[in-house]
C-alpha angles and dihedrals in degrees: 000000000000117000112219123207119223089248092054094047093051099039113141126228104251097155115025090201088067087073096053095084089053091051093047093049094047099044091070093056113124087227096061117114136247101199108010124089108254136174118280082227136328122021132346123190133150121027109236139189096009111181145145129228136164091288097051141262123346120196136174130193135203106258135191103183106198103062149311094317136106101240134117104006128212135174113249118194132224130174137205133182093199109020088251109069113053131187131192114247101177141242115339109170125027129181096256103135131075091243092057098030093135101039151334098239132194127306146131146257133248124196113199132160093345095311128108120212124194115205119194144161114257111213109209125180128181128217090280091053092249109154127226116184120215131188107225142185137210127182115227107222125213091254090058099254120127120225115200124212114251091242134027119264089241141332138232123326108231093214090070137050122258088275097101115130152114102071116207117190130196135170119233109203094192091058096033088228141119113229124204119198118199129190111234150163121226125223089265088058096250123140116254144164116226123200134216129180139197141172089231133038099231103053149338094085117169130187112251101178143261123321109246115221106177112224095019101080091117104036112126133325099265136017115213133188099013124186139157111220127189108222127172090341093308131104117236122195107208120189145138116244113201135206096020130113118223129198113271095012100097117222094329112132101185119071142169121211150127145244120209118218142096132298119226109197093185093063098024089235130139106207110206120222091180141019132270107282125186111243091220131030093205132089106254115052129111147139097032114199129193122211120255122225093021126138091227136020112278119176135190129177145189112271092220145049137245110275094007121147124211135184090249088067086082087062091051096249136094142171145036139194125253123245112277110263129205113225131214136158126238116179105319095332134094114228123207123196132176116253114270095236093070089084087071088071094062117120132161114009133210134180096201117135091218139016144099113338114227111232088235111037149130122224119195119193125193103204127202096203097257128111114304136181125188123183119197125190089012127150123269091266092056097254128127124006129102113323121212106186133177122200110199095197093060098027090230127140115201132194116204124180098169094108095063116111092229106049124204122215094332090171090068094053131274102223130068129179138196128194116228113206096198099035128251115309105156144000129198111192123190117198122191117170098281103009139072125193116188121197112194125203098345093315102320086131135005130198126195121196133176112212131175110205124199122222093273094049100079107109140085134212131190126200130176139017104354139096116217137213116181128189132187109232127220122233116269106174128074111233094198135133111251124154 
C-alpha cells in the first residue's frame, strides 16, 4: 500500500491539466462504473450539498484529486435531470481561504427565496498542525460559480473537541428560524449533535444547545453527518455514529443509520419512537445525505467507509456514490427503493438461472418464500463469488463475500445478515462492475457491497425458490475529464 507524505496528501491544484493523465489512466480500470457517480480521478467520499431546482438535481462530493488518500478535500459537482443520468460539471469549492486551508469538508445545501446556499466545514490547521473547525458558507450563483463569504459563519465551540463538522441547515416556518445541526464530540469523547439558529441563512447564528436524544447519551465517540428529515409525516434522525460496535456488524466501528421519532424544537429534544437502525445491512455505506428542496425524500450515500482500503487503491482511485433511493415510512420502519427511472437503462433480457453476468446489469427475483441461493461474480462452475442466501426456517437473508479472490476489509467481517419478518418475496439486485446493491421486498432492507472480481469471476448462478429476470443496463454516467 502506498505511503503518502503530508506534502503529497495536501498538494494543491495549480494546473488542472496535471490531473488529466490520472483520469486517463483510471478510466480504463475494470472496476470503473457505468451508472454510479464516481470520482473524475482520485478519491471520492461523502455526498455534499444535494439539492433540487427547476433544472434538476445538483450533487457534490468530497474529492481528493491526487489519489486514493484522504488529504486536501474539495467539492466536485455533478448534475442529473432525472436522478439516473449524471454528468460531470467540475470543481465547485476549493480550499482557498485561511479558514479552510486544509480542506473544504462536508456539508449541505439550502434553497430559499430563489437563492442557494452551500454550508460546509472549513478545516483549518496552523503551523503546528493544530486543527480549528469552522462552519462556512458559499452562495451558489446562477452561472454555477460559488462565492464564499469573507469570514466563516462561526468558529469552534469550546465545550466540544475539534471534531465539529458536517453542517445541515433547515428552515422551520412555524418558528420562523433557520436551524443548523452540527456533528460533534463532547469533551468526554461522546458523540453529540449541537444546534444553532438564526433569523437569516447567511449570518447571525447563535448556539442554542445540544440536541437531546434520550437513550443515546453513550452511543459512539463521534456523530457525523446529522440531519432530521421529515418523511411520510414522521421525523427521522439520520446520523453516523463512530467508534462503536453494533450487533451483527462484525468488527466495523463506523455506521450510518436512523431513529424514527419526533423533533421538539422548544426543548431541542428528538424523542425516539424506535431504535437506531442501520440504513444498509451491507458493508460499504456511509454519510447518507437527503436532497434539499425536493418534493419527496431522496437519499444518496458514499459507497465506502472511513479508513477503508480497496483494490482500486493500487490504481490511485477510490469511491463511488450509491444509487439514489426514495424514502418512505411504513409502521416503524424506513423503506428505501431505487428511483423509478432506472428501468429506462434496461437492455437485453434473459430468464436464465445461470450464465455470464453483464458488468452492468439488473437482476429481479420473484421469490416464493422457500430457501434461495444466488451467487454473483462466481466462476463458470458456480463456485466462489458473492453469496446471497435466504434460509426460510429462520427468515434470515445473508450476504457473504468471503469467497471472492480479492477480499475487502476481511478483518471487519465478511458476512452480514438481515431478518425478514414476512419472509422473502422479492429481490432487485443492481450490479455495476465493482458494486452490488440489493433491494429486498420493495425496500424493506437494502445491502451495499463493493466487490472486485478477477477475470474468471464473471458469472452468476441461482438455486432454490426464485424466478429470475436479468437485464443488461446501459451506461448513465459520463466518465469525462472536466475541471
